[in-house]
C-alpha positions in Angstrom: 124.5 171.5 48.9 121.9 170.3 45.8 122.3 166.6 44.8 122.1 165.7 41.4 118.7 163.8 40.2 117.8 164.1 43.4 113.9 167.1 43.6 113.9 169.5 45.9 109.9 171.3 46.1 109.4 175.0 48.1 106.3 176.1 49.2 104.5 178.8 51.9 100.9 179.7 52.3 99.8 182.8 53.0 96.9 184.8 53.1 97.1 187.6 50.8 95.8 191.0 51.6 93.4 192.8 49.3 93.9 194.3 46.9 98.3 192.2 46.9 97.2 189.2 44.9 98.6 190.4 41.7 101.7 191.0 43.7 102.1 188.0 45.7 101.0 186.3 42.0 104.8 188.7 40.6 106.0 187.4 43.6 106.3 183.7 43.3 106.6 184.0 39.3 109.5 185.5 40.2 111.1 183.6 43.1 109.8 180.4 40.3 111.8 182.2 37.6 114.3 181.8 39.7 114.3 177.7 41.3 114.0 176.9 37.4 117.5 179.6 36.6 118.7 177.9 39.1 118.0 174.5 38.2 119.4 174.7 34.8 122.6 176.3 36.0 123.3 173.2 38.9 122.1 170.8 35.8 125.0 172.4 33.0 127.7 173.1 36.0 127.0 168.4 36.5 127.4 168.2 32.8 129.7 170.0 32.0 131.9 168.9 35.6 131.2 165.8 34.2 132.8 166.4 30.3 135.4 168.2 32.2 136.3 164.5 33.7 135.4 162.6 30.6 138.6 164.5 28.5 140.2 164.6 31.3 140.3 160.7 31.0 140.9 160.7 27.7 143.4 162.8 27.7 145.0 160.7 30.4 144.6 157.2 27.9 146.0 159.2 24.9 148.9 159.9 26.6 149.8 156.5 28.0 149.5 155.5 24.6 151.3 157.1 22.9 154.3 156.9 26.0 154.0 152.5 25.5 154.0 153.3 22.3 157.3 154.7 21.8 158.6 152.5 24.2 158.0 150.3 21.7 159.7 151.5 18.9 163.0 152.9 21.0 163.6 150.1 21.9 164.1 147.6 18.6 166.0 151.7 17.4 168.1 151.3 20.6 169.1 148.0 19.3 169.8 149.1 15.4 171.7 151.9 17.1 173.0 149.4 20.0 174.7 146.1 16.8 175.3 148.7 14.7 178.0 151.3 16.6 179.7 147.7 18.1 180.1 146.3 14.1 181.4 149.4 13.0 183.5 149.5 16.2 184.6 145.9 15.3 187.6 145.5 12.2 185.3 142.8 10.9 183.8 145.8 8.2 185.7 147.6 4.7 184.8 150.5 3.9 181.5 149.9 1.6 180.8 148.3 5.5 180.8 151.4 7.0 179.5 153.2 5.4 176.3 151.6 5.4 176.4 150.6 8.9 177.1 155.0 8.9 173.3 154.6 7.0 171.8 152.8 9.4 173.3 154.7 12.4 171.9 157.8 10.9 168.0 156.6 9.7 168.2 155.3 13.4 168.9 158.3 14.9 166.5 159.9 12.3 163.5 157.3 13.7 164.9 158.5 16.7 163.9 161.6 16.5 161.0 161.5 16.0 159.9 158.8 18.8 160.7 161.6 20.8 160.1 164.8 18.7 156.6 162.7 18.6 156.3 161.8 22.5 157.5 166.1 23.7 154.1 166.8 21.1 152.1 164.7 23.6 153.6 165.7 26.2 152.7 169.3 25.8 148.7 168.2 24.1 148.6 166.4 27.5 149.7 169.5 29.4 152.3 167.3 31.9 
């Protein structure tokens, strides 16, 4: 298997029969073109593999960052939801306080769903 950044050479010695020098030159030219084509294809394959690897690393990094941000956002939202629900269930609030708590709970649930949708979108973009 050819290796990256390693030079290869092919050599052949032949004494051309009389009148066949032209055919031998064409054969050498053909072999040279084929070897050059293969080396170009190999370099393209290597660069494509390097780009694919880099994109995979970037995708994983983006997903990890979004997951971390999602966790950091959802933790305080869940705390707000929990305390709001506790206050609403207690007897310490009057009607206007309960209306305010309903708005807080609704807003926190909305933020929670935005965070969840962002995570789901990043999962679908990452292909996981």
